Backbone as CSV, one residue per row, in Angstrom:
resi,resn,N_x,N_y,N_z,CA_x,CA_y,CA_z,C_x,C_y,C_z
1,MET,62.018,154.435,12.801,61.802,154.346,14.375,63.123,154.756,14.975
2,VAL,64.349,154.165,14.436,65.433,154.437,15.155,65.775,156.004,14.964
3,GLN,65.500,156.421,13.895,65.858,157.956,13.598,64.867,158.709,14.467
4,ARG,63.623,158.358,14.750,62.708,159.121,15.671,63.256,159.019,17.011
5,TYR,63.773,157.846,17.429,64.280,157.613,18.841,65.471,158.388,19.057
6,HIS,66.413,158.534,18.076,67.546,159.452,18.085,67.238,160.788,18.324
7,LYS,66.212,161.316,17.632,65.679,162.621,17.720,65.240,163.069,19.108
8,ILE,64.438,161.955,19.613,63.964,162.192,20.961,65.032,162.288,22.004
9,GLN,66.037,161.439,21.963,67.213,161.276,22.837,67.911,162.647,22.741
10,MET,68.055,163.070,21.566,68.786,164.463,21.259,67.982,165.676,21.919
11,GLN,66.785,165.524,21.833,65.918,166.653,22.357,66.043,166.542,23.909
12,ARG,66.064,165.416,24.496,66.169,165.247,25.935,67.537,165.760,26.421
13,LEU,68.525,165.421,25.595,69.926,165.867,26.008,70.019,167.384,25.962
14,TYR,69.352,168.012,24.850,69.411,169.430,24.734,68.639,170.092,25.767
15,GLU,67.598,169.591,26.236,66.845,170.145,27.430,67.711,170.184,28.673
16,ALA,68.433,169.111,28.883,68.971,168.820,30.053,70.365,169.707,29.989
17,HIS,70.983,169.763,28.956,72.265,170.400,28.815,72.377,171.255,27.474
18,PRO,71.705,172.629,27.609,71.661,173.349,26.364,73.134,173.794,26.069
19,GLU,73.967,173.832,26.960,75.420,174.279,26.640,76.051,173.402,25.437
20,LEU,75.613,172.167,25.343,76.202,171.329,24.309,76.289,171.960,22.885
21,GLN,75.227,172.668,22.545,75.220,173.276,21.339,76.068,174.601,20.988
22,TYR,76.781,175.008,22.160,77.613,176.048,21.901,79.106,175.725,21.806
23,LEU,79.473,174.665,21.533,80.831,174.296,21.130,81.389,175.190,20.156
24,PRO,80.750,175.302,18.974,81.382,175.945,17.930,81.545,177.488,18.400
25,ALA,80.630,178.183,18.990,80.802,179.468,19.590,81.750,179.515,20.582
26,ALA,81.931,178.621,21.411,83.079,178.533,22.257,84.568,178.435,21.721
27,VAL,84.564,177.519,20.698,85.848,177.480,19.947,86.174,178.829,19.282
28,HIS,85.319,179.448,18.723,85.468,180.769,18.029,85.862,181.715,19.015
29,ARG,85.247,181.872,20.128,85.415,182.880,21.168,86.815,182.647,21.695
30,ILE,87.223,181.531,22.118,88.559,181.374,22.660,89.559,181.488,21.623
31,ALA,89.285,181.272,20.407,90.318,181.486,19.349,90.469,182.876,19.157
32,ARG,89.458,183.703,19.145,89.485,185.274,18.888,90.310,185.776,20.197
33,LYS,90.072,185.369,21.325,90.759,185.803,22.615,92.189,185.603,22.598
34,ARG,92.484,184.499,21.937,93.949,184.098,21.715,94.558,184.496,20.444
35,GLU,93.689,185.044,19.616,94.218,185.564,18.290,94.708,184.400,17.458
36,MET,93.973,183.327,17.537,94.319,182.201,16.625,93.395,182.007,15.581
37,PRO,93.995,181.951,14.233,93.131,181.496,13.147,92.655,180.283,13.353
38,ILE,91.411,180.112,12.817,90.643,178.779,12.865,91.493,177.750,12.089
39,THR,92.215,178.232,11.071,93.060,177.089,10.254,94.115,176.597,11.180
40,SER,94.582,177.320,12.134,95.613,176.772,12.920,95.082,175.777,14.002
41,ILE,93.822,176.159,14.432,93.089,175.293,15.221,92.872,173.897,14.646
42,ILE,92.306,173.958,13.382,92.093,172.628,12.604,93.354,171.979,12.432
43,ALA,94.462,172.621,12.144,95.719,171.867,11.879,96.162,171.231,13.316
44,ALA,96.173,171.981,14.248,96.613,171.588,15.609,95.708,170.410,16.215
45,SER,94.419,170.334,15.752,93.579,169.325,16.388,93.783,168.004,15.631
46,GLY,94.223,168.002,14.381,94.428,166.764,13.637,93.266,166.383,12.998
47,LEU,92.168,167.289,13.044,90.959,167.171,12.191,91.107,167.600,10.792
48,SER,90.382,167.065,9.863,90.442,167.648,8.494,89.444,168.840,8.608
49,SER,89.815,169.772,7.528,88.845,170.990,7.521,87.405,170.574,7.401
50,SER,87.048,169.488,6.535,85.629,169.056,6.345,85.288,168.350,7.631
51,GLY,85.942,167.609,8.275,85.570,167.089,9.647,85.345,168.203,10.662
52,PHE,86.205,169.141,10.673,85.956,170.253,11.769,84.682,170.891,11.447
53,TYR,84.447,171.303,10.170,83.256,172.089,9.979,81.893,171.309,9.983
54,ALA,82.112,170.048,9.681,80.876,169.041,9.808,80.582,168.894,11.379
55,ALA,81.562,168.776,12.275,81.261,168.566,13.764,80.710,169.867,14.193
56,MET,81.161,171.007,13.798,80.591,172.270,14.291,79.234,172.497,13.788
57,ARG,78.911,172.123,12.557,77.629,172.313,11.976,76.524,171.299,12.602
58,ASN,76.906,170.074,12.873,76.125,169.164,13.489,75.884,169.413,14.955
59,CYS,76.953,170.090,15.557,76.601,170.461,16.861,75.623,171.598,16.970
60,GLU,75.882,172.629,16.185,74.743,173.801,16.189,73.432,173.392,15.994
61,ASP,73.336,172.459,14.896,72.024,171.942,14.634,71.439,171.026,15.547
62,PHE,72.260,170.488,16.551,71.991,169.520,17.513,71.523,168.242,16.828
63,ARG,72.190,167.902,15.598,71.933,166.485,15.110,72.883,165.390,15.674
64,ARG,74.190,165.746,15.986,75.117,164.992,16.470,76.052,165.721,17.386
65,LEU,76.454,165.067,18.419,77.562,165.677,19.293,78.909,165.178,18.893
66,PRO,79.968,165.980,18.869,81.234,165.445,18.672,81.768,164.460,19.756
67,ASN,82.513,163.454,19.357,82.944,162.493,20.350,83.955,163.132,21.278
68,LEU,84.288,162.400,22.278,85.238,162.924,23.307,86.550,163.259,22.643
69,GLY,87.048,162.315,21.694,88.290,162.484,21.110,88.339,163.879,20.495
70,THR,87.215,164.315,19.666,87.201,165.539,18.975,87.181,166.729,20.022
71,PHE,86.404,166.542,21.067,86.313,167.689,22.159,87.733,167.845,22.846
72,PHE,88.480,166.780,23.118,89.691,166.835,23.668,90.825,167.322,22.668
73,SER,90.684,167.030,21.448,91.498,167.472,20.418,91.414,169.065,20.242
74,LEU,90.154,169.460,20.208,89.852,170.950,20.082,90.440,171.724,21.306
75,SER,90.123,171.158,22.619,90.663,171.920,23.741,92.280,171.912,23.660
76,ASP,92.859,170.875,23.254,94.306,170.872,23.165,94.768,171.854,22.061
77,ALA,94.172,171.877,20.996,94.413,172.742,19.836,94.274,174.238,20.150
78,LEU,93.296,174.528,21.223,93.205,175.983,21.569,94.025,176.335,22.806
79,GLY,94.718,175.262,23.290,95.611,175.464,24.501,94.857,175.656,25.809
80,VAL,93.656,175.223,25.932,92.978,175.293,27.100,92.511,173.853,27.663
81,SER,92.194,173.711,28.758,91.695,172.561,29.334,90.374,172.075,28.846
82,PRO,89.941,170.859,28.932,88.657,170.578,28.507,87.559,171.231,29.331
83,GLU,87.906,171.390,30.754,87.196,172.079,31.542,86.833,173.522,31.228
84,LYS,87.811,174.129,30.845,87.833,175.574,30.367,86.925,175.684,29.134
85,LEU,86.964,174.733,28.164,86.091,174.787,26.982,84.635,174.591,27.436
86,LEU,84.482,173.541,28.332,82.941,173.513,28.735,82.583,174.606,29.509
87,SER,83.364,175.150,30.346,82.945,176.496,30.957,82.538,177.451,30.054
88,GLU,83.349,177.702,28.983,83.012,178.723,28.042,81.741,178.451,27.370
89,MET,81.478,177.185,27.081,80.113,176.720,26.560,78.959,177.098,27.392
90,ARG,79.077,176.980,28.759,78.217,177.114,29.633,77.957,178.743,29.808
91,VAL,78.993,179.481,29.687,78.898,181.050,29.804,78.087,181.421,28.660
92,LEU,78.369,180.981,27.467,77.684,181.269,26.240,76.229,180.988,26.481
93,ALA,75.834,179.779,26.778,74.330,179.377,27.017,73.709,180.332,27.990
94,ALA,74.457,180.584,29.039,73.781,181.386,30.126,73.561,182.846,29.447
95,GLU,74.650,183.373,28.604,74.480,184.716,28.016,73.182,184.710,27.140
96,ASP,73.031,183.600,26.209,72.029,183.450,25.300,70.660,183.323,26.133
97,SER,70.661,182.650,27.109,69.485,182.377,27.923,69.014,183.793,28.423
98,GLY,70.038,184.683,28.993,69.587,185.809,29.528,69.236,186.799,28.441
99,GLN,69.606,186.778,27.308,69.151,187.532,26.112,67.818,187.299,25.742
100,ASN,67.543,185.977,25.708,66.221,185.558,25.454,65.288,185.974,26.461
101,LYS,65.464,185.879,27.768,64.585,186.465,28.672,64.236,187.824,28.567
102,ALA,65.405,188.504,28.402,65.197,189.986,28.084,64.337,190.391,26.915
103,ILE,64.334,189.454,25.906,63.474,189.888,24.788,62.050,189.594,25.112
104,ASN,61.703,188.539,25.830,60.360,188.138,26.151,59.958,189.001,27.065
């Protein structure tokens, strides 16, 4: 019952804010623009490698969202504001939405 409730809540959140699943892509895009290796971002964020990759995988699968501490740690490690990281997530969601509309 609890698991089903969680799944329904996550689905509602995804429908309201599809950009949330784009955190991994936004991290990678900003890292590429700044020519930063992912290992440097992981080290600067204070996350373990396994913790970083688990957070990214869970976000892509929309099973769990990273907590705010992780989000802020990643933005600090990337050298951008949390607002810039969120903005990049929204840009990616819009790009993906536009591509999906073009396919249909």
